[in-house]
C-alpha positions, 0 to 999 in steps of 0.5 A: 508511507510518509507521515508528515505529522510524525516527521516519518519519511517514506520507506521506513517503519514508523517509530510507533509501530511494533511489528506483529502487534500494531500502532503504539499510539493508535488512539492518538494517531495523527489525522492522516493515519486516521483517514488513510485507507489503502485499496486492500482495506477498502475492498474488504467491505466489498463483495470481491475483496482483494485476497488476504495474502495481498494485505500490506503487512503480509505482501510488503506492498501498499496499494494506493491511488493517485490522480484522483483515483484514476491511477494505481500505485503499488508502494513496495517495501525497499527490503523486498523490491520484487514483492509486487511480482509475487503471490496474487499481484500478477493476477491483480495487476493484469486485471487492473490493466485490462480495465484500462487502469494505469499502474505504477510501482514505487520503490525507494522513490523510483517510479515505474509504469507497468 
């Protein structure tokens, strides 16, 4: 994800991220990092959380929203552009579409409507 306060462009690892460990500036991270919660994380407090295998660091897909939560965006890591077709994503996407949600896939600034 893009982080303006850190001049971090989208589709790149954050300079403060140690893969497999976490954020090196967690206690002093910018406000946008503090308030952002992807859909996967939000559901972990609900009765039916999204599966562990779809956690962003495992799946390489961050599930977000746009249009005030009306549309779902799957932000896919450029190093694994088909990640949204793997694991439980097929079932999740089918469920979202059946509920009338618009689902988009974003990879390297290319946007595709499903």
